[in-house]
C-alpha positions in Angstrom: 0.0 0.0 0.0 1.4 3.4 -1.0 2.1 5.8 1.8 3.7 9.3 1.8 7.0 7.7 2.8 7.0 5.6 -0.4 6.4 8.7 -2.4 9.3 10.5 -0.7 11.6 7.6 -1.4 10.7 7.7 -5.1 11.2 11.4 -5.3 14.5 11.5 -3.4 16.7 10.9 -6.5 18.9 13.6 -8.0 17.5 14.8 -11.3 20.8 14.7 -13.3 21.7 11.3 -11.9 18.2 10.0 -12.8 18.5 11.3 -16.3 22.0 9.6 -16.7 20.5 6.3 -15.4 17.6 6.6 -17.9 20.0 7.1 -20.8 21.9 3.9 -19.9 18.9 1.6 -20.1 19.3 1.2 -23.8 22.8 -0.2 -24.5 24.4 1.7 -27.4 26.8 -1.2 -28.0 24.2 -3.9 -28.7 21.9 -4.3 -31.7 18.2 -3.3 -31.4 15.0 -4.9 -32.7 12.0 -2.7 -32.6 8.6 -4.4 -31.9 5.9 -2.4 -33.6 5.9 -0.8 -37.1 3.3 1.9 -36.4 3.6 5.6 -36.3 5.7 5.6 -33.1 7.9 2.8 -34.3 8.6 4.7 -37.5 9.6 7.8 -35.6 11.8 5.8 -33.3 13.6 4.1 -36.2 14.6 7.5 -37.7 15.7 8.9 -34.4 17.7 5.9 -33.2 19.5 5.7 -36.6 20.3 9.4 -36.4 21.8 8.8 -32.9 23.9 5.9 -34.4 22.1 3.1 -32.6 22.3 -0.3 -34.5 18.7 -1.1 -35.4 19.0 -4.5 -37.1 15.3 -5.4 -37.5 11.7 -4.3 -37.0 9.0 -6.8 -36.1 5.2 -6.6 -36.1 2.3 -9.0 -35.3 0.4 -7.5 -38.3 1.1 -9.7 -41.3 0.2 -6.9 -43.7 3.2 -4.9 -42.5 5.6 -7.8 -42.8 7.7 -7.5 -45.9 7.5 -3.7 -46.0 10.5 -1.5 -45.2 11.1 1.4 -42.9 14.2 3.5 -43.6 15.7 0.5 -45.5 15.0 -1.9 -42.6 12.8 -4.9 -43.4 9.7 -5.5 -41.2 9.3 -9.2 -40.3 7.2 -11.3 -38.0 8.1 -11.6 -34.3 9.0 -15.3 -34.8 11.4 -14.5 -37.6 13.0 -11.6 -35.7 13.4 -13.5 -32.5 14.8 -16.5 -34.4 17.6 -14.4 -35.8 18.3 -12.0 -32.9 16.6 -13.3 -29.8 19.8 -14.1 -27.9 21.9 -11.0 -29.0 19.6 -8.0 -29.5 17.7 -5.7 -27.3 14.0 -6.0 -28.1 12.3 -2.6 -27.6 8.5 -2.6 -27.7 7.9 0.6 -29.7 4.1 0.6 -29.1 2.2 2.8 -26.7 -1.4 2.3 -27.5 -4.7 0.9 -26.0 -5.1 -2.8 -26.6 -1.4 -3.5 -26.9 -0.2 -3.8 -23.3 3.5 -4.2 -22.7 3.0 -7.2 -20.4 1.3 -9.1 -23.2 4.1 -8.5 -25.7 6.7 -9.1 -23.0 5.2 -12.5 -22.4 5.1 -13.3 -26.1 8.7 -12.3 -26.6 9.8 -14.4 -23.6 8.1 -17.4 -25.0 9.9 -16.8 -28.3 13.3 -16.9 -26.5 14.2 -13.2 -26.2 16.7 -12.4 -23.5 16.4 -8.6 -23.2 13.0 -6.9 -23.5 12.6 -3.2 -22.9 9.6 -0.9 -22.9 9.2 2.1 -25.3 10.3 4.7 -22.7 13.9 3.3 -22.6 14.2 4.3 -26.3 12.5 7.6 -25.7 15.0 8.5 -23.0 17.9 7.7 -25.3 16.6 10.2 -27.9 15.0 12.6 -25.5 15.8 15.8 -27.5 14.0 14.3 -30.5 10.8 12.7 -29.1 10.2 13.9 -25.5 7.8 14.8 -24.0 5.6 12.0 -25.3 2.3 11.4 -23.5 3.2 10.7 -19.8 6.9 10.3 -20.6 9.7 12.8 -20.1 13.2 12.9 -18.8 13.0 11.9 -15.1 14.5 15.2 -14.0 11.4 17.0 -15.5 9.3 15.0 -13.0 11.7 15.3 -10.0 11.9 19.1 -10.4 8.2 19.2 -9.5 8.5 17.0 -6.4 6.7 19.5 -4.1 3.7 19.8 -6.4 3.6 16.0 -6.7 3.6 15.6 -3.0 0.7 18.1 -2.6 -1.3 16.3 -5.3 -0.8 12.9 -3.7 -2.2 14.2 -0.4 -5.4 15.2 -2.1 -6.3 11.6 -3.0 -9.1 10.1 -0.9 -8.5 6.3 -0.9 -5.7 3.8 -0.9 -6.4 2.6 -4.5 -5.9 6.1 -5.7 -2.6 6.5 -3.9 -1.4 3.1 -5.2 -2.3 4.2 -8.7 -0.5 7.5 -8.3 2.6 5.9 -7.1 2.5 3.3 -9.9 2.2 6.0 -12.5 5.2 7.8 -11.0 7.2 4.6 -11.2 6.2 4.4 -14.9 7.5 8.0 -15.5 10.7 7.7 -13.4 11.7 4.1 -13.8 9.9 2.7 -16.8 8.2 0.2 -14.6 5.6 -1.2 -17.0 5.3 -4.6 -15.3 4.5 -3.3 -11.9 1.5 -1.1 -12.8 -1.6 -1.2 -10.6 -4.8 -3.1 -11.5 -6.9 -1.4 -14.2 -10.6 -1.7 -15.0 -11.8 -0.8 -18.5 -15.5 -1.4 -17.8 -16.1 1.4 -15.4 -14.4 4.3 -17.1 -16.1 7.6 -16.2 -19.1 5.8 -14.6 -17.6 4.3 -11.4 -19.7 1.9 -9.4 -19.6 4.2 -6.4 -21.1 7.1 -8.4 -24.8 7.8 -7.9 -27.0 8.7 -10.9 -29.4 11.6 -10.9 -32.4 11.9 -13.2 -31.7 15.5 -14.4 -28.1 14.7 -15.4 -26.5 17.1 -17.9 -23.5 15.3 -19.3 -20.8 17.4 -21.0 -18.6 15.1 -23.2 -15.4 16.9 -24.1 -13.7 14.7 -26.7 -16.8 12.9 -27.7 -14.9 10.9 -30.5 -17.5 8.8 -32.4 -20.1 8.5 -29.7 -18.5 5.7 -27.7 -18.8 7.4 -24.3 -22.3 8.7 -25.2 -23.3 5.0 -25.6 -21.8 4.0 -22.3 -23.5 7.0 -20.7 -26.8 5.9 -22.0 -26.3 2.4 -20.7 -25.3 3.8 -17.3 -28.4 6.0 -17.1 -30.8 3.7 -18.9 -31.6 6.8 -20.9 -32.9 8.7 -17.8 -31.0 12.0 -18.3 -31.7 15.6 -19.1 -29.3 16.3 -21.9 -25.9 15.7 -23.4 -23.5 18.3 -24.9 -20.8 16.6 -27.0 -17.7 18.5 -28.1 -15.6 17.0 -30.9 -13.2 18.9 -33.2 -12.2 16.2 -35.6 -14.3 16.3 -38.8 -14.2 12.6 -39.4 -15.1 11.8 -35.8 -18.0 14.3 -36.0 -19.4 12.5 -39.1 -19.3 9.2 -37.2 -20.8 10.8 -34.1 -23.7 12.2 -36.1 -24.2 8.9 -37.9 -24.3 7.2 -34.4 -26.8 9.8 -33.3 -29.0 9.5 -36.4 -30.1 5.9 -35.7 -31.1 6.6 -32.1 -34.7 7.1 -31.1 -36.0 10.7 -31.7 -36.5 11.3 -28.0 -32.8 10.6 -27.4 -31.7 12.7 -30.4 -33.6 15.7 -29.1 -31.5 15.6 -25.8 -28.1 15.4 -27.5 -26.4 18.4 -28.9 -23.2 18.0 -31.0 -20.7 20.9 -31.0 -18.1 20.4 -33.8 -15.3 22.3 -32.0 -12.5 21.9 -29.4 -12.5 23.2 -25.9 -9.8 25.3 -24.2 -8.9 28.2 -22.0 -9.8 30.9 -24.6 -12.2 31.0 -27.6 -10.7 31.4 -31.0 -9.0 29.4 -33.8 -6.3 26.7 -33.3 -4.4 24.1 -35.4 -5.0 20.4 -35.0 -2.9 17.4 -35.9 -3.7 13.7 -36.1 -7.1 12.2 -36.5 -9.5 9.7 -34.9 -9.0 9.1 -31.2 -5.6 10.9 -31.3 -6.7 14.2 -32.9 -5.1 16.9 -30.8 -4.5 20.7 -30.7 -1.0 21.8 -31.6 1.0 24.9 -32.6 1.6 23.9 -36.2 -1.0 21.4 -37.3 -2.6 21.2 -40.8 -6.2 21.8 -39.9 -7.7 25.0 -38.4 -10.6 24.4 -35.9 -12.8 26.5 -33.7 -12.0 26.5 -29.9 -14.6 27.5 -27.3 -14.5 27.8 -23.5 -17.1 25.8 -21.6 -18.1 28.9 -19.7 -19.1 30.6 -22.9 -20.5 27.6 -24.7 -22.8 26.3 -21.9 -25.7 28.2 -20.6 -26.8 26.7 -17.2 -25.2 24.4 -14.7 -24.0 21.0 -16.0 -23.8 18.1 -13.6 -21.1 16.0 -15.1 -17.9 17.1 -17.0 -15.9 14.4 -18.8 -12.6 15.5 -20.4 -10.6 13.4 -22.8 -9.1 16.0 -25.1 -5.6 14.8 -26.0 -3.6 17.1 -23.8 -6.0 20.1 -23.6 -7.6 19.0 -20.3 -6.0 21.6 -18.1 -6.7 24.5 -20.6 -10.3 23.2 -20.9 -10.7 23.4 -17.1 -9.3 26.9 -17.1 -12.0 27.8 -19.6 -14.6 26.3 -17.2 -13.6 28.6 -14.3 -17.2 30.0 -13.7 -18.7 26.5 -13.9 -16.3 25.1 -11.3 -16.4 28.2 -9.1 -20.2 27.9 -8.9 -19.7 24.6 -7.0 -22.9 22.9 -8.2 -23.7 20.4 -5.4 -24.1 17.6 -8.0 -21.2 18.4 -10.3 -18.9 15.5 -11.1 -15.6 16.1 -12.9 -13.9 13.1 -14.6 -10.7 14.2 -16.4 -7.9 12.2 -18.2 -4.5 12.8 -16.6 -2.1 10.9 -18.9 -1.8 12.9 -22.1 1.0 15.1 -20.6 3.6 14.0 -18.2 2.7 16.5 -15.5 -1.1 16.3 -15.8 -1.0 13.7 -13.1 -0.3 16.3 -10.5 -1.1 19.7 -12.2 -4.7 18.9 -12.8 -5.7 17.8 -9.3 -3.8 20.9 -7.9 -5.8 23.1 -10.3 -9.1 21.5 -9.3 -8.2 21.8 -5.6 -9.0 25.5 -5.8 -12.7 24.6 -6.4 -13.1 21.6 -4.2 -15.2 21.3 -1.0 -13.7 19.8 2.1 -15.9 16.7 1.7 -15.3 16.1 -2.0 -14.0 12.6 -2.9 -10.9 12.6 -5.1 -10.2 9.4 -6.9 -7.5 8.2 -9.4 -8.4 5.2 -11.5 -6.7 3.3 -14.3 -8.9 2.1 -17.1 -6.2 0.7 -19.5 -2.8 -0.9 -19.3 0.5 1.0 -19.3 -0.8 4.2 -17.7 -3.3 4.9 -20.6 -6.9 6.0 -19.8 -6.0 7.2 -16.4 -8.8 9.4 -15.0 -9.0 11.7 -12.0 -12.5 12.0 -10.5 -13.8 14.8 -8.2 -17.1 13.7 -6.7 -19.3 15.7 -4.4 -20.7 14.0 -1.3 -24.2 14.1 -2.7 -23.1 11.9 -5.7 -21.6 9.0 -3.7 -23.7 5.9 -3.1 
């Protein structure tokens, strides 16, 4: 069970020494096989080669990728790559994506005879100037420099499970500990078993994607809700969301409003890169989208804010200052805290300014490897 002393032990390291240790996890003198020929794998190949690492092979479980080349390196099956290099090479799992847990690939590679199996963060640390920060990962010093804020955020958490989760995610950031991650539950994301429903629920879905959370919300409420406001900036996602909505009963459609825009701290225009579930705001993307603040976009008092907005969570909360400051007695906030390395502590510290003394603050993992990690702030009236 995680206690404050465990946290202090983890944060005691010197930042420069921690960075030096991190850079040594990938051995420059040994060949490397990358597992995963997706977008991240392709970026890692280029960066590792630029830093004169010896990438001898790329392997993937997808047969359609086998036989292709990335920067002149042939993509093969895992069985073929391990047969050739299992005893000599470092096998780096170059995947960080839902549905592809490191533990599963680690087990598969062990069964195929691999001797050295490393998670993606070890490669990211070795090419930090090229690819970091990346989701929750950064150089360890960037985390250790914020140890006072981390400690304050840890003390906000209500229960033991939350503290265990928090410490596990810190170990992921500081030590690359993928195999020691806490239990995760993908079934209860956003709608925890301890959360009480109300009949006049106004659910605000920031990052509505294609309607997946809307469907789960409907299942949770059995369609007994007041309304849903769904914000989604990606045009393709909006098309899927509207198609999802179009086949629903008219009495459901009337209560769901789709806003094809992003949310942030200020209203205006912004660039966006990526698409699908990974569409995110950025400084130099290819698409221009509308950004709104929740304070300006919502008239009234919502009862449930869900934020999964690919790194714009904190800015979205800043744009909801008036909503949060009103302290609606039924307002639940569920916000993802894994898209940026310091969201784990910055977001709870920001929300602490609006919390009541009897609010419950929970941290839950809903996917492997630190993905889909959600912070919940729940008023007393909404607990079962």
